[in-house]
C-alpha positions as CSV (number, residue, x, y, z in Angstrom):
1,M,0.0,0.0,0.0
2,A,2.8,2.4,0.8
3,R,4.3,1.7,-2.6
4,K,1.0,2.6,-4.3
5,A,0.7,5.8,-2.2
6,S,4.3,6.7,-3.1
7,A,3.6,6.2,-6.8
8,R,0.4,8.3,-6.5
9,R,2.3,11.2,-4.9
10,Y,5.0,11.2,-7.6
11,S,2.4,11.0,-10.4
12,Q,0.4,13.8,-8.9
13,A,3.5,16.0,-8.6
14,V,4.5,15.1,-12.2
15,F,1.0,15.8,-13.4
16,Q,0.9,19.3,-11.8
17,I,4.2,20.1,-13.4
18,A,3.0,18.9,-16.8
19,L,-0.2,20.8,-16.5
20,E,1.5,24.1,-15.5
21,K,3.9,23.8,-18.4
22,D,1.3,22.5,-20.8
23,E,3.4,19.4,-21.5
24,L,0.8,16.7,-20.7
25,E,1.5,14.5,-23.8
26,A,5.3,15.0,-23.6
27,W,5.3,13.8,-20.0
28,Q,3.1,10.9,-20.9
29,S,5.6,9.9,-23.6
30,D,8.6,10.4,-21.4
31,L,7.1,8.3,-18.6
32,E,6.3,5.5,-21.0
33,K,10.0,5.5,-22.1
34,I,11.2,5.5,-18.5
35,A,8.7,2.7,-17.7
36,T,9.9,0.6,-20.6
37,L,13.5,1.0,-19.3
38,G,12.3,0.1,-15.8
39,R,11.0,-3.3,-17.1
40,D,14.5,-4.3,-18.3
41,E,15.9,-6.6,-15.6
42,E,19.5,-6.2,-16.6
43,I,19.2,-2.4,-16.3
44,I,17.3,-2.7,-13.0
45,N,20.0,-4.9,-11.6
46,F,22.7,-2.4,-12.5
47,L,20.7,0.6,-11.2
48,E,19.9,-1.1,-7.9
49,N,23.4,-2.5,-7.3
50,P,25.1,-0.4,-4.6
51,K,28.6,-1.4,-6.0
52,F,28.2,0.9,-9.0
53,A,28.7,4.7,-8.6
54,F,25.7,7.0,-9.0
55,N,27.6,8.8,-11.8
56,D,27.8,5.5,-13.8
57,K,24.1,5.1,-13.3
58,V,23.4,8.6,-14.5
59,K,25.5,8.1,-17.6
60,L,23.6,4.8,-18.4
61,L,20.3,6.5,-17.9
62,A,21.2,9.5,-20.0
63,D,22.4,7.2,-22.8
64,Q,19.3,4.9,-22.7
65,L,16.7,7.6,-22.4
66,G,18.1,10.0,-25.0
67,D,16.3,13.3,-25.4
68,I,13.6,13.3,-22.8
69,N,12.6,16.3,-20.7
70,P,15.4,17.2,-18.3
71,M,12.8,17.3,-15.4
72,A,11.8,13.7,-16.4
73,L,15.4,12.7,-16.3
74,N,15.7,14.3,-12.8
75,L,12.7,12.2,-11.7
76,V,14.6,9.1,-12.9
77,Y,17.7,10.1,-11.0
78,L,15.6,10.7,-7.9
79,L,13.9,7.3,-8.2
80,V,17.2,5.6,-8.6
81,A,18.6,7.4,-5.6
82,K,15.5,7.1,-3.3
83,A,12.5,5.0,-4.2
84,G,13.8,2.6,-6.8
85,I,13.4,2.7,-10.6
86,T,10.8,-0.1,-10.5
87,L,8.3,2.4,-9.1
88,V,8.2,4.2,-12.4
89,D,5.7,1.7,-14.0
90,E,3.2,2.5,-11.3
91,I,3.9,6.2,-11.6
92,A,3.2,6.0,-15.3
93,E,0.0,4.1,-14.7
94,E,-1.2,6.7,-12.1
95,Y,-0.2,9.5,-14.4
96,Q,-2.3,8.0,-17.2
97,Q,-5.3,7.8,-14.8
98,L,-4.9,11.5,-13.9
99,L,-4.5,12.4,-17.5
100,D,-7.6,10.4,-18.5
101,S,-9.6,12.0,-15.7
102,Y,-8.5,15.5,-16.7
103,R,-9.6,14.7,-20.3
104,G,-13.0,13.4,-19.1
105,I,-12.1,9.8,-20.0
106,E,-13.2,6.9,-17.8
107,K,-11.9,3.3,-18.1
108,A,-14.4,0.5,-17.9
109,R,-13.5,-3.1,-17.2
110,V,-16.0,-5.2,-19.1
111,T,-16.3,-8.9,-18.8
112,T,-18.3,-10.9,-21.4
113,A,-18.8,-14.6,-22.1
114,I,-17.5,-14.3,-25.6
115,S,-15.1,-11.8,-27.2
116,L,-16.6,-8.6,-28.7
117,D,-15.7,-7.3,-32.1
118,D,-14.6,-3.7,-32.6
119,D,-18.1,-2.5,-33.6
120,E,-19.7,-4.1,-30.5
121,K,-17.0,-2.5,-28.3
122,T,-17.6,0.9,-29.8
123,K,-21.3,0.7,-29.2
124,L,-20.9,-0.6,-25.6
125,A,-18.4,2.2,-24.8
126,E,-20.9,4.8,-26.1
127,R,-23.8,3.3,-24.0
128,L,-21.6,3.1,-20.9
129,G,-20.4,6.7,-21.6
130,D,-24.1,7.8,-21.7
131,L,-24.6,6.2,-18.3
132,V,-21.7,8.0,-16.6
133,G,-21.6,11.1,-18.6
134,K,-18.0,10.7,-19.8
135,K,-16.1,9.2,-22.7
136,V,-15.4,5.6,-21.9
137,V,-12.5,3.4,-22.9
138,L,-13.1,-0.3,-22.6
139,E,-10.7,-2.8,-21.1
140,S,-12.4,-6.1,-22.1
141,E,-11.9,-9.6,-21.0
142,V,-13.6,-12.9,-21.6
143,D,-14.9,-15.1,-18.9
144,S,-17.2,-18.0,-19.8
145,S,-18.7,-18.1,-16.3
146,V,-20.6,-14.9,-17.1
147,V,-22.7,-17.2,-19.3
148,G,-24.2,-14.3,-21.3
149,G,-24.6,-10.5,-21.2
150,I,-21.9,-8.2,-19.6
151,V,-20.4,-7.2,-16.3
152,A,-18.9,-3.7,-16.3
153,R,-16.9,-1.9,-13.6
154,I,-16.7,1.8,-14.0
155,E,-16.1,4.7,-11.6
156,G,-16.1,2.2,-8.7
157,K,-19.5,0.9,-9.7
158,L,-20.6,-2.5,-10.8
159,F,-23.1,-2.9,-13.6
160,D,-24.1,-6.6,-13.7
161,G,-26.1,-7.4,-16.8
162,S,-24.9,-10.9,-17.0
163,T,-27.0,-14.0,-17.2
164,R,-25.2,-15.4,-14.2
165,G,-26.0,-12.2,-12.2
166,Q,-29.7,-12.5,-13.2
167,L,-29.8,-16.2,-12.2
168,E,-28.2,-15.4,-8.8
169,A,-30.7,-12.6,-8.2
170,L,-33.6,-15.0,-9.1
171,K,-32.1,-17.5,-6.7
172,R,-32.1,-14.9,-3.9
173,E,-35.7,-13.9,-4.7
174,I,-36.8,-17.5,-4.5
175,S,-35.0,-18.0,-1.2
176,K,-36.7,-14.9,0.3
177,A,-40.1,-16.2,-0.9
178,R,-39.6,-19.5,0.8
179,R,-39.0,-17.9,4.2
């Protein structure tokens, strides 16, 4: 939990800087570059090894990241020195959520019994968007236990339009009627 809170604090600070400087997309791109670097085990092992001098780590990072925003590069240096470079993946994720929220975009996790084609996903995103009053981007997954229909999680709310959900509700109603 502390790790998540730390990533949230970093991402909020980065988002404020990006917003003030009108560099939202540039920071998004830079954070993705840094996150990609933070997924490389060889580089992580080097950066987290106390045997190597900080200046050697700085040189490697500058070479690997190329022409990113100097403030983004400073963030990487700070992470290497303090929190650990592996935190950058979570920072990038949190930043993306802040950016989506700022743009009025909401992510919806949708579970269906069968996979949806692009047209169905577009229509479903529009209908869910109408429900919450925002543009919705779908993250879909397939789970045959849903049986039919959909289960959508959006803005912390659960919309269960699945056959399984309806059968469970029917079962509860029958149980209540028997009492």
